[in-house]
C-alpha angles and dihedrals in degrees: 000000000000107000096178091088097049144052132223110239105179142322151175131227125209088180135006089257099037109067131164117202144167122229133189127206112245093216092058091043089053089052089052092251109138112215141165131193120187120224139157140215117226134149095007094304142088121242132187110241095207137346090244121106122194123225091224133064117262098229095179139012136195139177134210130188109192117211106273093002139097123272115262128203124208133193130189133204128205093253094049095271111161136204117185119184139175113233096209097061106005092242111154147178130212128211145110137275088237099198106101140010089219122111114276120216118179150358129223135180117222124171089349091302123119117229130185130194140185147142132336076033107284129170133174139179124217113242100175141331108333088344122121136175120219110245097165127155115240109293123249115266119249111278094018122129117277113277136177151141119267097174140011132196139153149195086223136350087266095048108055134162126197129183134190151129123015093009096298117169122186131185124204114200112182104326100332128091121211127184115234123216103255125209091217139051096200121109113272114214106187142012130205125192093206130205090250091070096251131111118230124193127184131193149152126331095021095301117163128173135189125188148103133225107345099339115088134156136182120245107217103228097174088220129125095195120109108256104220107180142008131198139161129222131176093346096312125107118218129193129195128210123182091275109018149049114225135186129211106236118172089338093309125111107227128177113256112244104186097105116149111239090000092279112148132186116257091203133032131172114142136038116211118196119212132179094264105022150357129263128210112206119189130167093269104011137067119188133168133205116218132143093011097302137089114229132186114252095178 
């Protein structure tokens, strides 16, 4: 497949060599025509998931495989557009979250439940096919500064964290959201509830936080780059900028060097955690970490 004429938008990775992703055609983007096509990588090849293309950008994707059930794939658009597909036969339904007219930003799977979050700040949890329950934090008062969630994660569905604009950190214990006093006022782009029991958040201008509950501190990265995503895998914590994959080593972010054949991505953005590896998805590059080395997928 010729990737020079298209761009990766988002994705999710059940395994390091089984990756779902959305792409857009550059020609249509240049003509101000948003679009998404869903594909997947398996057995060293790329396959089109369905013949259907959406007239909106898939800004986030997630996958769930219920116990005893078939794997499901989900894609979210910025205005709450939804695409839900069955991996076994590519059947799908299209709809909307239908909870808020604010901008939606990302999906996350916690405890087998699918959550979505966005501006204002809004949050929702999927309860069935094209059915969602509002789980939003208290809305901003009229005239207040712009607020909103960019990313959500959790140690369980009753212990969630969300981060977003101007350094906001929120904690949802049970069914109640509570805003945490943040040590920064810079936009936070991603949050990860890591296996070490700590919450990590990354944001613009090299900002990185670590904490839990009411105790948070800033990790001095010494970087000016915008940190776009953060994920842990096998006891290591990884961060993505627009152009590099970094690892947190002794509270320092250092570029990873274990690239097979010396082939490095020219673009990064998102980190997708699978059961047996990690995937870096950039607008023009797809790499996976497995067996100690990063290797190019596309």
